[in-house]
C-alpha positions in Angstrom: 0.8 -15.8 -4.2 0.0 -12.8 -6.9 1.6 -9.9 -5.0 0.7 -6.0 -6.1 -0.4 -6.0 -9.6 1.3 -3.0 -11.5 0.4 -3.8 -14.8 -2.9 -1.5 -15.6 -5.6 -2.3 -18.1 -4.8 -1.3 -21.7 -7.1 1.5 -22.0 -5.8 3.2 -18.5 -2.2 3.0 -19.3 -2.8 4.4 -22.9 -4.3 7.4 -21.0 -1.5 7.8 -18.6 1.0 7.8 -21.5 -0.9 10.7 -23.4 -0.8 12.4 -19.9 2.9 11.8 -19.7 3.7 12.8 -23.3 1.8 16.3 -22.7 4.0 16.6 -19.8 7.3 16.1 -21.6 6.6 18.2 -24.5 5.0 21.1 -22.9 7.1 20.9 -19.7 4.3 20.8 -17.4 4.3 19.6 -13.8 0.8 18.7 -12.9 0.5 18.5 -9.1 -1.8 16.2 -6.9 -4.4 13.9 -8.1 -5.6 15.8 -10.5 -2.6 15.5 -12.7 -3.7 12.2 -13.5 -7.6 12.6 -13.5 -7.7 11.3 -17.3 -6.3 8.0 -16.0 -9.1 7.1 -13.2 -11.9 6.1 -15.7 -14.9 6.7 -13.7 -12.5 7.7 -10.7 -11.7 5.8 -7.3 -14.3 7.9 -4.7 -13.0 8.4 -1.3 -15.6 6.8 1.3 -16.1 7.5 4.8 -13.3 6.7 7.5 -12.9 3.2 8.7 -11.8 2.2 11.9 -8.8 0.1 12.9 -8.6 -3.3 13.4 -7.6 -5.9 15.9 -4.3 -7.9 16.9 -3.9 -11.4 17.8 -1.7 -10.2 21.1 -2.5 -10.8 24.5 -3.7 -8.2 26.7 -1.8 -6.6 29.2 -1.8 -7.0 33.0 -2.0 -3.4 33.5 -4.3 -0.7 32.1 -3.5 0.9 29.0 -3.4 4.3 28.3 -4.6 5.9 25.2 -3.0 9.1 23.5 -3.9 11.2 20.5 -1.8 9.0 18.2 -2.9 5.7 19.8 -4.3 2.8 17.7 -6.7 0.9 19.9 -6.5 -3.0 19.1 -9.0 -5.0 20.7 -7.9 -8.4 22.1 -8.6 -11.9 20.6 -9.6 -13.3 24.1 -12.7 -12.8 26.1 -14.4 -9.6 26.2 -14.4 -9.4 30.1 -10.5 -9.0 29.8 -8.9 -5.4 29.2 -8.3 -4.3 25.5 -4.6 -3.6 24.4 -3.5 0.0 22.9 -0.6 0.3 20.6 0.8 3.7 20.3 2.4 4.2 16.9 4.1 7.7 15.9 2.7 8.3 12.5 3.8 11.8 11.8 7.7 11.1 11.9 9.6 10.9 9.3 12.5 8.5 8.8 15.7 10.3 7.7 16.5 9.8 3.7 19.6 8.3 4.8 18.4 5.1 6.4 18.2 2.0 3.7 14.7 1.1 2.2 15.3 -2.2 3.2 15.8 -1.1 7.0 12.5 0.7 6.5 10.0 -2.8 5.5 7.9 -4.0 8.3 9.3 -7.5 9.4 7.4 -10.7 8.5 4.2 -10.7 11.0 3.4 -13.8 13.1 2.6 -16.7 10.9 4.3 -15.3 7.8 7.6 -16.0 6.3 9.8 -14.5 3.5 8.6 -15.8 0.3 10.4 -18.2 -1.7 8.2 -17.8 -4.7 9.8 -17.4 -7.9 8.0 -14.2 -8.8 8.7 -12.4 -5.1 11.5 -9.6 -5.6 12.3 -9.5 -2.0 15.1 -6.7 -2.8 15.8 -3.5 -4.5 13.5 -2.1 -7.4 15.6 -0.3 -10.0 14.2 2.2 -12.6 14.3 -0.7 -15.1 12.1 -2.9 -13.0 10.0 -0.3 -12.1 9.5 0.1 -15.8 8.9 -3.9 -16.3 6.0 -3.9 -13.4 4.4 -0.9 -14.7 4.4 -2.4 -18.4 6.0 0.4 -20.3 9.4 2.0 -20.6 10.2 5.4 -19.3 7.4 5.4 -16.7 10.1 5.9 -14.1 11.3 9.0 -15.5 7.9 10.2 -16.2 6.6 9.6 -12.5 10.0 10.5 -11.2 10.6 7.3 -9.5 14.2 7.3 -7.5 14.3 3.8 -5.8 12.4 1.4 -4.3 12.3 -2.2 -2.4 9.6 -5.0 -2.7 9.3 -7.7 -0.1 6.5 -10.6 0.0 5.7 -12.7 3.1 3.9 -16.1 2.7 1.1 -17.3 5.2 2.8 -20.5 6.9 -0.4 -22.4 6.5 -2.4 -21.1 4.0 -2.0 -19.4 0.6 -2.5 -15.8 1.7 0.6 -13.5 1.2 1.2 -9.7 2.3 3.5 -8.0 -0.1 5.1 -4.4 0.9 6.2 -2.2 -1.8 8.1 1.4 -0.4 9.2 4.1 -3.4 10.8 6.9 -3.3 10.3 9.6 -5.5 11.9 13.1 -6.9 9.2 15.4 -5.2 6.2 14.7 -3.0 4.0 15.8 -6.1 5.4 12.8 -8.1 4.8 10.7 -4.9 1.0 11.7 -5.0 1.0 10.9 -8.7 2.0 7.7 -8.3 -0.5 7.3 -5.4 -3.4 8.1 -8.1 -1.5 5.6 -10.5 -1.2 3.0 -8.0 -5.1 3.2 -7.1 -6.1 1.8 -10.6 -4.1 -1.3 -10.6 -6.8 -4.1 -9.3 -9.6 -2.3 -11.4 -10.5 -5.5 -13.0 -11.3 -7.0 -9.4 -14.0 -4.5 -9.2 -12.6 -2.9 -5.5 -14.7 -0.9 -3.1 -12.5 1.9 -1.5 -12.4 3.6 1.7 -10.3 6.4 3.4 -8.4 5.3 6.6 -8.9 7.8 9.6 -5.8 6.7 11.2 -3.5 7.0 8.3 -3.3 10.3 6.6 -4.4 10.4 2.9 -4.3 6.5 3.0 -6.7 4.8 0.4 -7.6 1.2 0.9 -9.2 -1.1 -1.8 -10.8 -4.2 -1.3 -11.4 -6.7 -4.3 -14.8 -7.8 -4.7 -13.9 -10.2 -7.8 -11.2 -12.5 -8.1 -8.3 -12.4 -10.2 -6.7 -15.8 -11.3 -8.7 -17.0 -8.1 -7.2 -14.8 -5.6 -8.5 -11.1 -4.1 -5.9 -8.3 -3.4 -6.7 -5.9 -0.5 -4.2 -3.0 -0.7 -3.3 0.4 1.5 -1.8 3.2 -0.5 -0.3 6.2 1.3 2.3 8.8 0.6 4.5 10.7 3.3 6.4 13.3 1.8 8.1 11.7 -1.2 7.7 8.3 -0.2 4.9 6.1 -1.2 4.0 2.5 0.3 1.6 0.0 -1.0 0.7 -3.0 1.6 -1.1 -5.6 -0.4 -2.9 -9.0 1.0 -3.6 -11.4 -1.1 -6.1 -14.3 -0.4 -8.2 -17.0 -2.4 -11.3 -16.2 0.0 -13.9 -13.6 -0.9 -14.7 -11.2 1.8 -13.1 -8.2 3.3 -9.7 -8.1 4.3 -8.5 -8.9 7.8 -8.4 -6.3 10.3 -4.8 -6.7 10.5 -3.9 -5.3 7.3 -4.7 -1.7 8.7 -2.3 -2.7 11.7 0.3 -3.8 9.1 -0.4 -0.4 7.3 -0.1 1.8 10.4 3.2 0.1 11.4 4.8 0.6 7.7 3.6 4.0 7.6 5.4 4.9 10.9 8.5 3.6 9.3 8.5 5.5 5.8 
């Protein structure tokens, strides 16, 4: 289990710190992805929207209805049976008084809370954030307020899922961190795409392994909160369709 890779390549991290120092010196407060344009060496292009995946749940006995926010999830049973439909409210925002630990999705079927020594499974402090990023002062520079990180390991394979939720001081800071987060697996030569079912989400699929594992991530923001859902596997290829479903479920809980 490798988990979400926070530490940027040295050249990219150095560029980010130049931007941060400029922000501190001149008191600038850049907004949106353009604020970290220098960080994205070459940039991550937003490609065509992708569809949603399939669940492993059995089809219902009645015909499902579809709403504007419904997520169609094809069943794993023969094609002659009806497909299931899951409605996920993606627009609502959970009150800030609800602890981050209560917002994280539960372990999916076939996964359990990781007992690995490198799994956080708890709150992320500003010091923890700086340590994961690899540079002191990043939490303050990016407006990090609080965070929570949990890892679930597959019961039968080496696959794992890591979920990070971070709260930032403003929606602009959350957007800046999203731009930063898309650069964390550049050494795995990821392909990128948008997800039509999650507003503003970016999906990254590693095409090269790092330490024998391929990372597949979904990054999204809602107001001043950021989520990262990372699926790690030792097998090459596209991420399972369930990753999009897990990401949608997590986004609905922000």
